[in-house]
N, C-alpha and C positions, 0 to 999 in steps of 0.2 A: 491566626489569620484565616478567615473563611474565603474560599475561592469558588467562584461560580463557573460552571462549565456549560457550554451549549451542547446538549446531548439529545440524541434521538436513538438510543442504542442500549444494548447489553443488559437486557433484563436477565440474561443468564448469569450475570455476576451474582445475583441473589440466590442462585441455586447452591452456592457454596456454604459450607458450615464453617463460620469463622467466629471469633470471640467477640465481635462487635456487630451492631446492626449496620448493614451496608445499604445506603440509599439506592433504590432502583434507578437505573439509567434507562429511560424509555424514550418513546418517540413523541413526547409531549413538549411543553415549554421548558425554559431553563429550570434546572434543579440544582440543589446545593449538595456538594459532596463534603461530608464531614470528615476531616482528616484528624488523626490523632496527633500529628506533628507536621509542621511546615518548615522546610529547610530552604534557606535563601542562598542562591549562587550569584555572585557579583565579582567580575574580574577586577574591580577597583579595590577589593579587600573589605568592602563594607557589609558583606554577607557572612554566612556561616562557612562557605567554601568559595574558592576562586575557580574551581573547575566542576563540570557536571559529573565527571567520573568520580571525583572524591565524594560528592554528595550522594551518588548512587551507592557507592561502596560503604557509606555510613549507615545504610539501612540494615537493620539486624537480619541475619539469615532466618529463613522460615517465618518472616513477618506475616502477621495475619490481620493487620489494621492498615487502613489507608494512610499513606504518608505522601504529602504534597511536597514537590520540589519546584520552587519558583526560580526561573532563570532570567535574570535581568538582560535587557537587550545588549547585543554585542556579537562578535564573531569568535566562537570558541574553537580553537584549532586543537582538536583532540578526537580520540575514538572513545565511544561510550559503549559499555557492555553491561547488560543486566542479566545476571546469572539466574538459573532456574529456581534457586532458593530465595529469590527476592521478589515475590509477587506484591500486588496491591500498591503500586507506585503510580502516582499521577504527576506528570512533569508538564509544567505550563510555562511558555515563554511570553514575550511581549508582542508576538506576531511573526509570521513567517518571513517578513521582510526585515524584521528587527533582531530576531534571535536566530542565529545560524550556527550549526555545528559542521565543521569542515575538516576533512582529512584527505590525504593523497596516497592511495594504495591500490594495488592490483593483484598481488600474488602472495599467498593463495587467496582466492576470492572469498572463501568462506571465513577468513579470519581478518580481512583487511577492510571490511565495510566500515563506514563512518559510525554507524549505529547498529548494534546487534542486541536483540532481546530474546532470551530463552524462557523467560518467566511468563506465567499466566496472569491475567488481570492487570494489564498495563494500559494506561491512558496517557496520550501525548496530545498537547494542544499548543498551537501557535509557535511552532519551531520548524526550521528548514534543515534538511540533511543533505550535504553536498559532498560528493567525491570529486575533487578538483583535478584528478589525473587527466581527464579529457573534458573538463568543464572550466570555462566556457568552451563549447565545441569548436567554434570558428577561431582559428589561430592557435589552437593548442599545439605545442611542440612535440607532444607525445603521440606515438602510434595508437590507433584506436584498439582498445581491448576491453575486457570485462573489468569494470570498476564500479563496485557496488556502493551506493549511498546508504542503504538500510537493508538489513536482513531481519525478517520478522518470523521467528520460530515458535514463540509462545502462543498458547491458546488464549482466546478471549482478550483480544488486544484491539484498541481503538485509536484512531488518529483523527483529530479535528483541526481544520485550518492549518495543515502542515504542508511543507514543500519537500519534494524529493528531486534532486537534480543530478544528472549525469548524462552519459551518451549511450553506452552499451551496458545492459543489466543494471539499471539504476535501482530498481526496487525488487528485492528478492522476497517475494511473498511466499515464504518457504513452506509453512505448514501451520495448521490451526485455524480457528475461526476469527476473522478480522473484519473490522468496519472502518472505512475511510470516508470521511464526510468533509466536503468543501476543501479538498486538498488539490495541490498541483503536482503532477508527476511529469517529468520532462526527460526525453531521451530520443534515441533513433532506432536502436536494434534491441529487440527482446527486452525492452526496458521495464516491463512488468512481467515477472516470470516466477515460476515455482509451483508448488502444489497446495497453495492456500485455499481455504474455503471462505471466500471474501465477497463483500458487497462494497462497491465504490459508488457513492451517491453524491451527485452534484459536484463532481470533480472535474478539473481541467486536465485533459491529456494533451500535453504540449510536445509536438513532434519537431525535432530539429534535423530533418532529413537532408537538408542541403549540405550539412557538414560531412556526410558520408558519400555523397555523390552517387548513390544508388537507392533502390527501394528498400525501405526498412520494415520492421515488424513491431507492432505495439506490444503484443503479448506472446508468451511462450509458456503454456501451461503443461504441467507434468503429471497429470492423473494417470495412474498405471494400471488400473483395473476397473471393471464396471461396478465393483462393490464400493469403491472409494467415493465419498460424498463431496470431494473437493471440486472447486470451480471458481472462476472469476465472473462476477456479475457487475456490469457497469450500468447504472441506472440514473437517468436524468443528467448525464455528463455532457461535456463539450470536448470535441476533438478538433484541434486546429494546429497551426504551425506552418512549416514549409517543407518542400520536397514531396516525395511520394511514399506511401506506406501501406502495408497490409494491416488488417485488423488483428491478425495473429497467425501463428503457426504452431504446430504441436512440438512439445519437448518429449512427451511420452504419447503412446498411441491412443490413449483414452482421454486426451485433453478436452477440457470443457470451458468455453468462454461464451458469455452472453452479453450482448449490448441491447439495452432496452430504453426506448424513448430518449435516445441520445442524439445530439447534433453532430453531424459528420461533415466537415468541410471537404473541398475538392482535392485534398491531399490523399484521400483514400483511393487506392487503385480500384477500377471497376470490378475486378475479380473478387476483391475483398479478403479472401482467405487463402492461405497456402497450406498444402499438405506435404508431409514428409515422404509419402509413398504415392505412387500413381495407380495402385491397385484399388479397385472399388471396395474390396473387402476391408482393407485398412482404412480407407476414407470413411466407411460406414461406421467405424468405431468412434469417430470424433463427434463432439457436440459443439458446433460453431454456429452461433445464432446472432443475427441482428434483426430485431423486431420492433416495429413502430418507431423506427429512427427517422430522422429528417435532416434536410440539408443536401447540398449538391453531391456529397459522397455517400448518401444513403440509398441510392438507387440499386435495388437488388436484382435487376433484370439480367445482369451478367455474373451473378454469384454462382458458384459451383452447385451442381445438383445435390451434392451430399450435405450442403449447409442448410440452415434454417429449417430444422425438422422437428420442432416442438409444437404441439398443439396448445391452444390457450390455457387449458387446465394444467398441463405440464409446465408451461412457462411461469405461471403464477407461483408454483412451488419454489422457484428460484428467485424471483424478484421481490417476494415478501420477506420481511425481516426474520420470519421463522426459519428461513434457510440457514441462518447463522445462530439463531437462538436455540436450535436443536442440533441433532446430529446430522441433519440434512435430509 
C-alpha cells in the first residue's frame, strides 16, 4: 500500500547512506514515500497488530528501509516507545481527532510519556498524543504536575497534523532536529520544553491557563552554551486559548526561542518574556525574540530590553528551513 504524506521538510533525510533510495521530503507539493513494508494496526483485530507498540516492536533492529505503520482510528490506551535502533518508521493515523494514543503517568517523567522516540528519521502524521493525568485540565482530580504527552529525543523527526495534549510539560522537545507542521500543542506551564533544534510551522499553540489560576509559560528552552545550535522557532503559528501566559522562560541560561509572523491573542502578558535571573549579565545570554508578529498580544512596547535582539540577517538564519536541514 502506498501512502501519501503532506511534506515540506527533511531534505536532510537524503544525506544518509541507506540500502534503498529514499524519496526527498522537501517544501514542495505532496510527495510519495516508498515503503518497503506497510503494517496495519486495528483494535478490532483486522490488522497485523492490535496495538501500536506491537507494530513498532516488529520493526527489525537497525532497519535501513522505510516501514509504514498505518493506525486505524480509535483511542489506543498504551505507551509507545521507539528505540534508537529502529529508524526509518513512518506512522500515519486517520487524523488527530480520530487516532489518539492515551496514557496516564507522571513519575518518572522521562519514562512515563505517552510517546517516546529515540530513533532518527521518524515521521508521524495524523495522530494525537495525550497524557490524561491532568487532561482535560478543568475538573481533573489530580494535582497539577509534570505529565508528558510526547518526548522527542531522536534526530531528524517530523510531525504533520498531530496533536499534543496535557497541562504541564506536554511536549518534551528533548534534543535533535525536528519539524512540526500543522500541529496542535496544548498546555499551560512549560508545555513546550527541552533542548530541541526545531521549527514549528503553522501550528496552533493552545493555552489552557484558566486551569492553573495563574500566569503560565508556553516554552522553557534548555540551551546550555553559546556553541549549542538548539532553539525553538515558531513560524506562522497561532497562539490562543484562555488565561494569561508568557511566551517563555529559560530552563538553561542560553535558552533560545523565536516567534516569527505569529498571531498572538490577548492572553500574552505585555512583558512577554520571563527571565530566571534579574541580572543584566544573565539576561543578555538569552535569545528571546518575537518579530513581525501580529494580534493584540504582539505589542512589543512593554517587552524587556534584553529581548528582541536579532537583526534581519540573523533572524533569517533561524526562520529558514536550513536551520534544521544543517547543523544550525
